[in-house]
C-alpha positions in Angstrom: -0.3 0.3 0.0 1.8 3.1 -0.7 1.8 6.3 1.0 -0.1 10.1 0.0 3.0 11.2 -0.4 4.0 8.2 -3.0 0.9 8.9 -4.8 1.9 13.1 -4.9 -0.8 13.6 -2.5 -1.0 15.2 1.3 -3.2 14.6 3.7 -3.7 14.5 7.5 -6.5 12.7 9.2 -7.7 14.8 11.8 -10.2 13.2 13.3 -9.4 12.6 16.5 -7.4 15.1 19.3 -4.8 14.2 21.0 -3.4 11.4 18.8 0.0 13.7 17.7 -1.0 14.8 14.3 0.7 18.6 14.9 4.3 16.9 15.9 3.9 14.5 13.1 3.0 16.9 10.4 5.8 18.9 11.4 8.3 16.1 11.4 7.0 15.3 7.8 7.9 19.2 7.0 11.2 19.2 8.6 11.9 15.6 6.7 11.4 17.4 3.7 13.0 20.0 4.2 16.1 18.1 6.1 16.2 15.3 4.1 15.4 15.7 0.0 16.6 19.2 0.1 12.9 21.0 -0.7 14.2 24.1 1.0 12.9 26.7 -1.5 9.2 25.2 -1.5 6.4 27.2 1.0 3.6 24.7 2.8 0.6 25.7 3.6 -0.8 24.1 7.6 -4.7 24.8 7.4 -6.4 24.6 10.8 -8.9 25.8 12.9 -8.8 29.3 14.5 -8.5 27.5 17.9 -5.4 26.0 17.2 -2.9 28.3 15.4 -1.5 29.6 18.2 -0.3 25.9 19.2 0.9 24.7 15.5 3.1 27.8 15.6 4.3 27.6 19.4 5.0 23.6 18.3 7.0 24.6 15.0 9.4 27.0 17.3 9.8 24.8 19.5 10.5 21.3 17.1 11.4 23.0 13.8 12.7 26.3 14.2 14.2 26.7 11.2 11.1 27.1 9.7 9.2 30.7 8.7 6.2 30.3 10.2 3.7 32.8 9.2 0.3 33.1 10.2 -2.9 34.0 7.9 -5.9 34.9 9.8 -5.9 38.4 9.5 -8.4 40.3 6.9 -7.2 39.5 3.0 -5.6 42.8 2.5 -3.4 42.5 5.3 -2.8 38.6 3.8 -1.7 40.0 0.7 1.2 42.4 2.4 2.2 39.2 4.7 2.7 37.2 1.6 4.7 39.8 0.2 6.9 40.9 3.3 7.5 37.6 5.1 7.5 35.1 2.7 9.4 36.1 0.2 13.1 33.5 -0.6 16.0 34.5 1.7 
């Protein structure tokens, strides 16, 4: 049985809380970053607004080399964030 990644698809079953999905997802993204060399590609994590603070905290703890940007603000503000913070470099 091939994984989602091997089939060029991505996903996490987010059905139960407390199953370690946040850490697993961060570990997988860190693996791609470190082992496969995909350092210049952005990744998008979509999460409930109530969990974004935890996601940001866990990225800072387990993978501080990632540039993490919170895109909750209004559409106009998101455009500004993307222009200023998502640039390479």
